[in-house]
Every structure is written in structure tokens, then in C-alpha cells.
N, C-alpha and C positions, 0 to 999 in steps of 0.2 A: 463259469466266465474265467474269461484271460484277463489277466495283468500283466501288460509287458512294458518292461523300464527300457527305453532308449531304441527301440524297434521302431518304432513309430508314432509320430507327434503328428495332430493336425495343426498346421502353424500358420493361420491366415498370414502372418505378420512376414514370414518367410516369402510365403507365394507371393503377395504383394510386389516382395522387392524383386523376386526372381523373375517372376513372369516377363516384365519388359525386355528384359536381358536377353532373354529364349528369344524373343520375338524378332530381337536387331540382331542377333547370330546371322551368319551368311547362310545363302539359301543352302537346304538340307542335300547331303551327298548320299547317294546311292550306290555301292559298290557293283562293278562289273563282275568280282568274282567271287564273294561270297555274302549271299544274305540268308538271315536265321530264318526271319518271316515268311511262312508258306500259307497266309490267310488265317483261318482259324487254327492252323497248328503253327508248330516252331521247329526247327530242327536242332541238334546239338553239333558242336559249339556253337552258342551265338553270337561270340567272340572268336573268330579263328585268327587270333594273333595274341601277341605275348603280354596280357595284363597280368602280369604275376601275381599271386596272394589276392585276389581280389576283396573286398569288403564293399558292402554296399548298404544303403538305408532308404526308408521311405519317410517324406516330409510331406505329410497333406498327399496329393496327388502326384507328387514328383519322386523321381527314383534318382539317387548319387550314388555313383559308383567311382573308388580310386585303385589304386593299384602300386605294386615295388615299383621303383624306377632306377634302383641302383645308381651306379655313376652318372647316368644321362641326365643332361639338362635342356630345360626345365625339367622339371621334376614332380611330382606326383600328380599324375593327370588326375583330370574332374570330367565325366562320362554323365551324362545326363540322359534319362530313359523317361516316357509318360507309360511305357504298357511293360515295362521288365524284359523285352525282347529285343525291340529297336533301341539301339544306343548311338549316341554324338558325344565326339569329343569335343568341348565347350573350354576347358581352361586345365591351367596347371597352379596348382595350391604355392609351389614356391618356382622362382626364377634362376636361383642358383644353388648347388646344393652347397652346405654347410660342413665345415668352414671353408669358407670361401676361396683361400689361398689354397690349402690342400687338395681341393676338386679343380684347382685349375688346369689339373693336367689330369689325365684320364686314371681313373683307381678302380679299373672295372671290376665289378662284382662286390664291392666297397658302395657305401652310403646309405641308399633309402631301404630300407626291409619294412616288407609285411607291413602296411599301416591298416591303422582302424578309423574309419569315418564314423563319426556321430553327431547328434543336434541336441545341443540343451542351452535351456533359455534363449531362445532365439538365435542362437550361433552355431556356426558348422565347426566341430572340432576335427582336427586330423594328429593323431599321435603315431610316430613309426621310431624302430630302434637303428641306429648305427651302430655296427658291431666292435666300434672302434672308436667311439665318443659317447654313446649314450643314448638315452630317448628324446626325443623333441615334439613338440607342440606347437601345429600353427592355427589359425583360426579365422574367423571373418562371420559376416553378417549376410554377406553375399557371394555366394559361388561361384559366381560367374564375373564378380570383380577382382580388386586387387587382395590378396588376401594378406592379412599382418606378418609381423618380423617374427618367426620362430622362436621358441623360447627353450632352452633346454631344462627339462624337466629332471632327467635324473641322469647324472654323469657317472661313466664308466666302461668297463671295457666287457663286451659280453652280452648286454640287453640287447635283446632284439623282441622282435613280435609282440607290441605295447598294444593294450586294449583300456581304453577308458571304462568308469563306470559308476553312475551316479545312483546311489540307493533311494530308497523312497522315502528316508528322513533326509535326504539332501547330501548326505556323506558321499563326497569321492575316494574311488579306490583304482588301481593302475595294476592289471595283471598282465606279467610277459614271461617271454621264455630267453633261454640262453644260448649261447653260440659256442659250444666245446670249443673251437678252434681259436678263439680268445680268453674265454673264461675257464678252459678246463674242464668243465662240467656242462652238458645237456640233458636233455631230457627231464629238464623240472620246470614245472611253472609255480610260479611267487606271484603274489600279490601286495601290494603297498599302499596305504593312506597317503592321500593328496590333501593338499590344501584347497579351500574353497574355489579359488579362482582355476584349479587345475593347470597350475603351473609349477608345481614343486612337491617331490614326495616328502613325508613326515617321518621314515623309518627305514629301518633296512630291510623292510618286507618279511615275511612270511612262505614258508614253500606251502602250497595247498595241496599237489600231487606230484608224486614221483612216477614215470613210465618205463624207469629202466627194465623192472621185471616183464610186463608184457605188453607196454607200448614204448616201445625205443623212438627215440628222436621225437618226443611231443614236443611240439611247437605251437605256433600261431594263435593264440588262445583269443576267442571273442567271447565277453561276457553278456548274459542276458536274467532276466527274472521273469517267472511265468508262475501263478498258483502257487505262492510263497516259496518256490523253489528258485534257487541262483542256478546258473547253467555257465558251463563252460565249454564252447565248442572246441574242439581242438583236433589238427589232425596227428599222425603217427605213423612211423613205419617206414618213413622216408618219401621222398617227394615222388619218384616214378614207381612207388610199390607198395604205398601205406592205403591207410583207411582213414575214416571219418571217425572221431571218437567225440562221446559226450558224458559228461560229468556233472553231475547233480546234486545239490546239498541244502537242507533248511536252514543252515548256517554257511554264512560267507566265506569262512575260514576252513569248513569241511568237519570232520570227513565228506568226501565227496564219493558216489558210487559212479559207476561205470558202464558204459555200452558202445559199442560198436555201433554206427547207424547206416554206415556207406561204405561199401567195399567192392572192388571189380568185378568179381565173381565171374561169369560166364562171360562177360561182355570184353569187349575191347580199349573200354576206357578205363587206364592204369591209373592209378593213384588219384583217385577221386575224393581229393580233399582240399581244406583251406579255405574258407569262403564267408559266406554272411546268411543268416536266416533275414529273409524282407518278407512283408505280409501285405496283402492288398488291402485296399475301404471295404472290399466285400467280405473279407476273413479271411481268405485262402491265405497259406502258406507255403512260401517258397525258400530253395536253397540253391545260391552260387555257388560253385567250387572251382578249381582247375583242373586240366589234365596235361600232365609232361607231357608233349610231343616232338621233343625232342630236340630238331632245327627249328622248329616251328615256335618254338617257347611255351608257354605255359599256355593254354586257351581257356578261354572261359563256359563251363555250362551250367544249365539253369535246370534243377530237378526238382519236382514235385514233393511236396514235403506234408505230411499230418502230423495229429499226435494219438498216441495211445497211450495210455496209464500214465500221463503226464512224462512220455519218453518220446522224442521225434523219430517218425518215420521216412526217410527220404528213397527218392526213387521208386523202384518196383521191387517187390520179395520176390522173386523169380522161385526160388528152390525152396520157400518158407521155411529158412532156416533163422528167421528175425532178423536180417539184414537187409537192408533195401542194396540193388544194383542201379547204376546210373541209365537213365532214358536216353536213347538217340532222338525220339522224337514225343512229341505231346500235344494235346489241346493247352491254347493259349492262356496266359492268366487274365482272370477276369478282372476289368479293369474299368468294366464300366462304357466304355465305348472302344471302337478301333481308331488307332491313328495310323498314318503315313509311313512306308520303310525309309528308315533312316539308318545309315552305318557313319564309322569314322572315317574321316575323309584320307583318303588313300592318293589321289591324284591332283598335282598342283600347276597350274597354267603359268604361276607367276606372273599373273596380272593386277594382282593386289596390292597393296601397299607394304602387306606385311606376309610373311612366311605363313605357309599353313600350319594348324596346331600339331598336325602330326608327325613333325619334323623335332629331332631331336641333337645335340651336339653331343661329342664324347666328354666333353668336358664342361666347365661354366664357361659360358661364352664371353669370347672376347668380341668387341663391337668391329674390331678392325677384320674379321675375317672374311665379313660379307657387305654386299649393299646390295640395299632394298628402296630406291628412291621411289617418290610419289608418280604415279603416272609411266615408270619402267617396266616394260612387259617382258622383263628375264630378272634373271638372280646372278648379280656376279659374284663369284669366289675369289677372291686373292689368292695367289700363289705362296702362301705361308712355307718361310722355311722348316724343315724339319730338325730338331735336335741333332746334333752331333752324334754319331755313332749309332743312331737307330738303324735298324737292318729291315724295318718292316711299319706298316701302320699301326702295331698295336697300342703303341703311347702316343699317336699322334691326338691333338684334340679336336681339331676343326675337321672332323670329320661328319658332314651331315646325313644322318639316316633314318630311317621310320623301321616299323616292324614289317615282317611278312605277313600278307594279309589273307592268305589262302594256302590249300595246298596245290593250287596249279595257278600261276600269272605271269604277266609277262611285264618287265618295267621297263620304260625306254625314256630317252632323253636326246635331245640335240645339244650340241657343245661346241663354243667357237675357242680358242685357245688364242692368248695374246701375250706374246711375252717380254713384250717389250725392248730393253736392251740385251736382254740375254739371249747368248745364241744356240744354248742347250740346258736343258736341265729342270725345265717347266714339265708338269704332269697334271692332268686333270680328266675326270671322267667317272664312270659309271662303277661301284662297289657292292659287292656282298662281302659281307663283315661278320666274323665269328674268330673261333680259336685258329682256324685258317681263312686266309682270306682270298680273292680273286676281285681283279678290277679289268673294266676294258678303257683305254685312254686314249689321250691324243698327249704327245711328248714332242719337242723339238730338238733339232740337231742342226749342227752347223748347215747341213746340205737340204735342210727342209722341216718338213713336218712327218711323224711316223703314228699310225696305230699302232699298238700292243697291247697286249694280255698277258697281265702281271698274276706271280701265286706266291703268296708266302704259306707254308706250312709249320704247324706248330707256333704260329705267332707270338702265343703267349710266353713261348719257351725261347723266342729271340730267333726263331727261324728266318733264313735270309730270303725275302723277295725275289724272285727272279722270272725274267722274263721269258713267255713260253711260245708267245707266236707275234711276228713285227712283217708289216707291209707300208710301206711310204704312201704319204697322201699326197694329191693334187693342191690342195688349200688345207688352210688351219682349222677347219669345222668339220665335224664327223655326227652323223645319226648312230646311237648305241641303243643296243637291247639286250636284255638278260631274259632268257625263257625261263621260269622254275617248275620243277613238274615231281610228282611223287615217283618212286618212293626218298621220304625223308628229305627234299628240296635239291635235287639234280638240277644244275644251271648249266644254260649252253647260252654263248655271250654270240652277238652278230652285229655287224655294222654295213653303214653303208654312207655314200657319199652324195647321193642325191635324195636320199630319202625314201627312195621305190623299191630300189632291187639291194636287196640285204645280202650278205653272205656270212654264212653261219662260220664261225671259228671251230675248228675239225678238234675237238677236245669239251669235253665234259666234266665239269666240277661237282663235287659233292661237298654242299656248304655244309657248314658246320655251326652249332650252338654258339654264343661267347659267355662268358661265364656267368653264371646264375640266368643268363639270358636267350632266347633264341638269335639267330643269324637275323641280321638287318641288311637291307639295301636302302642304295644312297650316292650320293655324291659329293666329290672332293677336289681341292686343286692344293697343290704342294710345290714345292722348289726345293731343290738339294741343295746342301749347305754350301758350296763352293761355287756360287754362280751368284752374278746381281742379284741384289731386290728388287722386289716390282714384277709386274706381271699378274695376271690374270683371265678366267675362263668365266663366260658368259653361257649360262643354260636356259634354252628359250622354254623349256616345260619339261616336266616328270609327269609320267602317265603310268597308272598301272592298269591294265586290260586284260582280257582274256587271251588275245593271240598278236 
């Protein structure tokens, strides 16, 4: 008989709180460009979007997932599912990345790393590590409501990838990894005792596993208990080239036995690791993990899982070497009934009172960046001056972006630029953001309005943004598009002045991932430093479509 700690909890209290909020959410969204649900089966990835380092739990008949969000705000996305395949983005656990002032400007690649979500005594907990500040915790009784103020559980440099664990006697622990870039050492896992509230560690910790000999870059630990064994699920070998490792011991401090349970093998799914063991009420076991898809980010897969001799077996052991390989398609989990197809939102018509949940800023939001008034059928982005000396958009906080949602898609918008008193220097448009970035924009000059395509290579290294293409417009508005396709996110921009006849720009841009994240697509409105303040851009809508 299975005994599982913190993996799943039948929580009538939590369900009675959550269900009304779930029913009150906006209409379910169905993507035009990626759907994993294929009826009785599903295809991987279940989320073709950069939900990096996913962790998930079941609470009664509801499933919740969170993921790394790094410097992007709001952070710690909360996704909800009823069947483990169809996921909806329903909330964020934090509105600002801590410390607030530090993340008021982009600290790309820093911030929220590899969170763990757990349910304990009718409360949802998320722990995450910030490599520069330490391990934080945030909690709530209602995952769709306002989460409490985060608490710094363990202060220090290099503390990352944390996971809480409440033992059967009620004693809480925290297992975590280390960032070599800050701590000077990595590839070790450490276990700390916590106070009963889970708000502070009580000791310096004990190393419970050293991966230097056979499992370099072991990280992302998730702790569970089953049949008297303590288990630590932990990826090793690197994001793009690694494998899923499982450790077990009858003693929480070890020594731990080790076994590789999932590897790329002969498949195309590289780096299949770091995720979550989740079961169904019917008793099935499943494992979520990510795949490093380069420009598209770390996309989420779902693998069947079973137990053999108290070891988990993930995916399918195609070559009979005792190690599973990822599946590209499989029968859907048995959750007792069928549920409608739903996907995270992508298109935003800007008809509501608030932005869609898919949007994130590059730093903690300043309220003066945008305006979305009740009844206003467009989004207004103000022309915020860029800091003196900036050569590109890498350090600009007021970029409004969302994840690439599929290997092939088209993003489009309509924008109207109002420069107010400025005769030149206002810029607004459609952006593909990464280590290189490119955008198609409207800008103003003394003799009128122009459409431009702008590009910066090695933006993270200070590469200067250059104008690749320019043409004069009749008016101060335009329709803008970017077609994104494989391999690896090839982008081609196009524009129209009437919304019907589009002209393709004779240039193809190879999108690049950002720092620890995939490329992002979105909108922005800025001003050069030496022109009068004021000005804004109105965006009528933002759409993700097949063509």
C-alpha cells in the first residue's frame, strides 16, 4: 500500500474555497497554435511555452503548477488543471520580485529560480531560491486569490532550487541546491530543519548528496515519501544534456541510493528532467518535466510513471536498459471524466478592465507605464524615457511581453502613436526579445511618421540597436505582424496601413533566447532621452494566430 507525503491531499476545504473562484474566471481560452489534448490521447509538450522548472501538485481533484519566472513581473505563475493535460493560467503568487527596489530595473536571469509548490494543513506553499538573496516562501489558503507577503526563510548567496517536506511526525525540512556562480560550489544537495511554521531554517544544514563523481550539476530537488523510503527527485547533467535522477533512503539524512530513471536515449527530447511526481485519484502516477527547446524556452512534458521495486519508472524503456525515455504521445490520465480543452491565454483584445494574465513586465511594474481604464477598448503605453547611455532594450523595464506559445505562430497588433509635443524620438511597436532583439515600430521625425525595423545583436553585451529598414507612413498608425516559424524561431516582420494589404520586410531574424528563458514577444513604447516628456501609444489588440 502506498504512503505518500505531500504528493496529494484530498482537501474538501481547499476545493470549497477554490471552486467558486475558478468558475468566476474569464472564459476558457483555446489556442489556435498549440493544443496538447487529442481526445483520448495527448501529445507532448503539453505546454509549448517557457514554463521553466515546473512543479505541480494535486489537491483533491484539482491540479496546480508553478514555474520559474526569474526577473519577470508578476512572478510565480499559477496554472490550474482538472485533467493534467489542459492547463489554464489563473494567477501569480507574487506581484513584485523581491527585493522590490533591486528588481525595479531588469536583472535578467536573476530572481525567482526553480520553485516548489506544496499543500499542507489547508494552505498552499511555494518556496523558491534567489541566488543572490536566499530562499523565500509565500503561502495562501486560496491559490486564485491574493497570496501573503513573502518571507525570507534562509538568507545567503547561492541558495537555489528549494523544496519543503513535512514528515509524518510533523517535522518540516527544506532540501535545496547550490548555484556555483554565487556559492563557489554546486552539484551538492543540502537538507535543513525548519521551524513548525516553515518560515525559518533552524540549522546550517547537512549535505545529503554529492553529485560531483557521477551526476554533475545535480539540482532542482523535490522530496517525497513512499513505503518508508524518503525520495529526492533531482535532475543532473545540465539543462540541455542531462537526465532525471532519483535518490532513496530509509533515513532522511541518508545514505541515499541512486538511480537514473529518465534519459533522452534515442528520442529527440533532450534534457528530460526537473519536474514533479503527481498522481490521480484513480492511483495512476505521472511525471512532469521540461525540455530545453532553446529559443522556445523550457517547454513542459508529461510522462507516464509506474513503480518497480520501490523505484519510479518514467516514460517507456525502449532499449530495455532499465531507464525510461520520454514519450511524444500517450493515453490521457484517468481522472474519472472528460474536461473541455483549455490553454493559457495568448491573444488579448484589450477589451477588459485589466491586462490578460499572459503579460509580464521586464521588471517590477511602475503604474505610470500604462493605462487600462474601465470600458477602454485599447491598451495605452506611455512613452517612457530610456536611461541615458542605453544602446538597446536589454535594460529597459517597461517591455510588456509574453512567452512564445508554439513552434509556428503569428503575432499581430494595431498601434497608433501620439507624440504630443515631441517632434521626434517617440518609438512604439511589436517586439521579439532575447539576447538579440528585433522590433517593427512607428517613430516620429520632424517631417512625419515612419515605420522602422530595428535590431540589436548581443543586447546583453551592450550591442547597439540599428535601423535595418525604414519607410514613411501617411498617418500615425499601422498594423504590425511577425511570423514565427521553425527552425528555432525564424521571424519575419510585415506591416500594413489599412489592415488588409501587408508588406513583408525583406529580412529574416533568427530569434534568440534570453538569459535562462526563451524568446518573448510583445509590445513597448519608449522615448529617447533628449526630447520632451509625454507621448503615448495605443494598441487596439494583440493576437496570436496561425496566419
